[in-house]
N, C-alpha and C positions, 0 to 999 in steps of 0.2 A: 533245248532241254537241259544241256549241261550247264548253261549259264543260269537258268532258273534253279537248278539243283544247288549250284555253288552259293547262290544268294541266300540260301537257308542255313549255310554253315558258317561257323565262326572261324575265320582264318587266323586272326590274332586274338589271343585271350585278353579279356578286359582286365586291366591292371588296377589293383586297389590303390586309391590315393588317400594319403593320411595328412592331417594337419593338426597342429597343437591347439588345444583349448586355451583361451586367454582369460585373465581376470577382468571382470567388469569394473568400471569405475564406480566409486561409492555414490556418486550423484550424476544426474542427467540434466543437462541444461538445454532449455528450449528458447530459441530466440523470440523476442517479442518487442513491442514498441509501446510508447506512451503517447496518446493523443492529448495534447495540453490545451486547456481553455483558460483564458485570462479575462478578468473584468477590468474596466477602466478604473483609474485611480479613485478610490472612495474618499469622500469628504467626511470628516468626523464632526457631526453637528453638536453644538453646545446645547445642553439641557436648558431649562428655564433658570438662568443664573441672574443674580444681581450682585453688585459690589465691584471690587477692584482686583485686577490680576496682580498678585503679589510676586509670584515666581512662575517661570515657565520651565518645565522639565524636559520637553522634547525639542529636537532640533532637526533640520533637514539632513537626510542621510542616516539618521539614527533609527534603531530598531525599537519599536514599541510593542511590548508584550502585555497580554491580559494580566492585570494586577499592578502594572507600573503606574506611577503618578504622571499625570499629564500637565496640569497646572495647579497653582495654589490660588484660590479665590477667597479673600477675607480670612486668611489663616487656615482654611480647610483644603487639604489636598483632594483633588478630583481624580479618581482612579479609572484607568482604562479597564473595561469589562467586556469580555467576549461571552455573550449569553444567547440562549435560544430566542428570547424576546427582550427588548429593552424595557426598563422600568418606566412606567407612565403615571404613577400615583404614589402618594406617601403611604408607607406601610407601617403597621403597628401590631402589637400583640393581638393575636386572634385573626389577623388577616389571612385569607386563603386565596389561592388562584395560581395560574400559570406563571405570573410574574414573581410570586413568592418562591415557587419551585426554582425558577431561574436564578434568583438571588442566592438561595441556599446552595445551589450547585456551584455558583461562582465562589462563594465563601469556602466551600469544601476544596475547591481547586487551589486555594491559598493556604490549605492546611488547617483550617478552622473546623473544630469538631461540631458540626451541625448535622441533623438527620436528613435523609432523603425523603422530603415531605413537601407538600404544597400548603402547609399551615404553619404559622408562627406561634408556637407555644411559648409560655413564659420562660422555660429553660432555654429555648432557642433564642429568645429575645435578649437574654443576658449575653450570649455570644455575639449577636448583632450589635449590641451596645458597645461591647469591647472593641469590635472592628471600627465603629464610628469614632470612638475615643482615639484609636491608633492613627486616624487620619486628621485629627485636630478638632473634632467636634466637642463642644463643651457638654459633658455629661454629668457635671457635678449635681444637678438637680434631677438626674435621671433622663433617659432618652424617651421623648414622647412619640416620635415617629421617625422613620427612615426616609430621608429626602432623596428622591430619585436623581437630583442634581449632583449628588456626591459621586455618581458613576458616569463615565463617558462611554457610551455604547460603541464598540468597534466590531467590524464584520468578520474578523479572523482572530485566531488566538495570538498571532504575531504578524506584524506588518512593518514595512519600512516607510518612514516619513519622507515626503518630497518637499512639502511646504508647511510652514507654520504661520498662522494668521493672527496670533495674539502676541502682545508684548507686555512685560511687567510695567506696572504703573498706569496702564490704561484701563478703562472700564471693561468689565467682563462682557463678552459678546452676548447678544440677545439670543433667545431660544431659537434654534435652527440655523444660526450663523455658523460657518465652519471654524473649528478650532485649528485643525490641521488637515492636510491632504496626503493620502498615502499613494505610493507608486502602484502601478497595475498589479493586481493580485492574481495568483494562480488559483483558480476555483475548482478545477477538476483535472484528473490525470487518468484517463481510461486506458486499460490494458488491452491492446489490440495486436493483430498479426503484423509482422514486418512488412508484408505486402501492402497493408492499409496505410502505414505511415509513409511508405515510399511515394505515394501518390499525393500527399498533402503539400500544398504550397500556399503562399499568401493569396494567390488568385483562385486556389481550389481548396478551401478549408474543408475539413471533414464534417460530414452531416450526421445528425443523430441516427439516420437510417444506416449509414456506412458503419458507424460505431456498433450498432446492434448486430449487423451481419458479420463483423470481423472481431467481435469481442473474444478475448482469451480468458477463460475461467481458471483461476489458480487452484490446483488441488489442495486439499486440507493440509497435507504434510509438506507442501512446497513453500518456497519463499521467493520474493521478487528482489532481484539485485539490479541496481542502476549504478554502473561502475562497480566498485567494490562494496557499496553500501547496501544494506538490507532494509527494505521498507515494508511496513505493515499495509495490509489491504483492508478494504471495507467489508461489511458483513456479507455482501453478495459475492465477494472475492473476484470482482471484475474491474476494480479501480483502486488507486492508491488511497489509503485512509486519509480523510481530510486533515487530520492533525499533523500528518507528515508532509503536506504540500509545501509549507515554507522551506523545508530542507530540499525538496525537489527543485523549487524555484531558485535556491542558492546555487544549484549545480548546473543551471542552464542559462543561456542568454535571455535577458529580459524580453518577454513576448514570443519566445520560441514556440513553435507549434507542435514539435515532436521531440522525442528523446528515445534512445534505444534502451532496451532492458533485457533481462534474462529471467526465466522462470526455472528455478533449480529444484529438482525433486530427488529425494533420496532413492537410491536403487536398492531393490531387494538383493539378498545374497544370490548371486548368479554368475554365470560365465558366458563368454562369447565364443561362438563356433560359426563356421561357414553355414549359410542357410541351407545348402544342399545336404549337409550332414544330418539334418533333422529328418528322420524317416517317419512318415505318418501313414498308417494303414488300418486295416480292420483289427489288428492286434494292439492298436494304440499308437502312441508317439514315443520315439526313443532315439538314442544315438548309439553307435557301435564304438566301443573303446578298445584300443589295443593294450593288452597287459602282458608284456614280454612276448612270448610266442603264441599266446592265446588271445582271444577276444571275448569281450562280454557286452551284453546288451543292457543299457541303462535307460530306465524310464525318464522321460524329459517333459518339461512343460515350457512351451514357447511363451515368453513374456512380450517380446517385441522383435520385429524383423525390419532392418534398415540397411539399404545399400549392400545387399548380398551377404549380410551377417545376421545371425539370430542371437538374441539374449535369451538364455534358457535357465530354468531352475532344474538342476540334475545333480546327482551324486558323482560329479566328475571334478577332478582337481585341475587347477591351472597347470599347463605343461603336458598333460596326458594327451595322447594322440587319438583323434576321432576320425572315423571313416568318412571321407568327403563324398564318395559316390556309392552309397549303400544300395540304391535302387539298381544301378547298372551291374553291381556284383551279385545281385540276388539276395541280399540280406533282408531279414524281416525282424519285426519286434517280438516274434514268438519266442 
């Protein structure tokens, strides 16, 4: 009976434990990975050319960008063009269609003032004629039509050349024959969990199903860092923007299947306290703060709890002491 009676009594009073509140970092970094997909080196096919190659502007190991000259055939520079669709017909004033829209988008990318349209108006045709003149087309009698052979379709905004198949002084290659070959191109970089990329090997490449199940969606206010470089993401915010892929490719080994990354999110104004210091009950959520010989109860909102600490939004200054064991000492939020 004495033993049972003593078990209901507090022999040693519970001691209050206090700990300082700490400033939260301004950003929070989440580890992530990139699942990289490459295409085989693309051949750049010649359009329907005739004539003689006067000059070759590309060389093995060189970088070819959309808008750069590839070769000169019969005095007209043939320009690399990254477009949604390749040109397949001669275009003239009044022409409409998807290929017209692609041509005007290409011209706008070169700083030429043309509208976002799928129709060639007379005003737009003047700008198209100026471009043709700039590459060596004789427009003294006016431009009757835009020859699709003036552009060389390329599959990416920027690529590195591995082989060149034309030489100055030789006949221009026939339509469909390769002008040059590019090295393997990075075609996608999906943002996935670190656990997903840890399992990727040459013998075990990542599958579309694995990508779908491990995708990391980047929050609207967050950025993706690879090393110290920030990269734009696509509209779905689950992969690197296609326009940034050449820069990703420059930073990894040719053909690499993975890369590490970080998703960095700005932190709200908050402080860090031990998780046990956050008291939740019928009276709400709060922390108990020591103010000299007194204590005050401060309403708190838990933003995140990780590894025994909680990130909270509360009117508590960094360095102020919070009660770590409020439940054991009988504290409440009332």
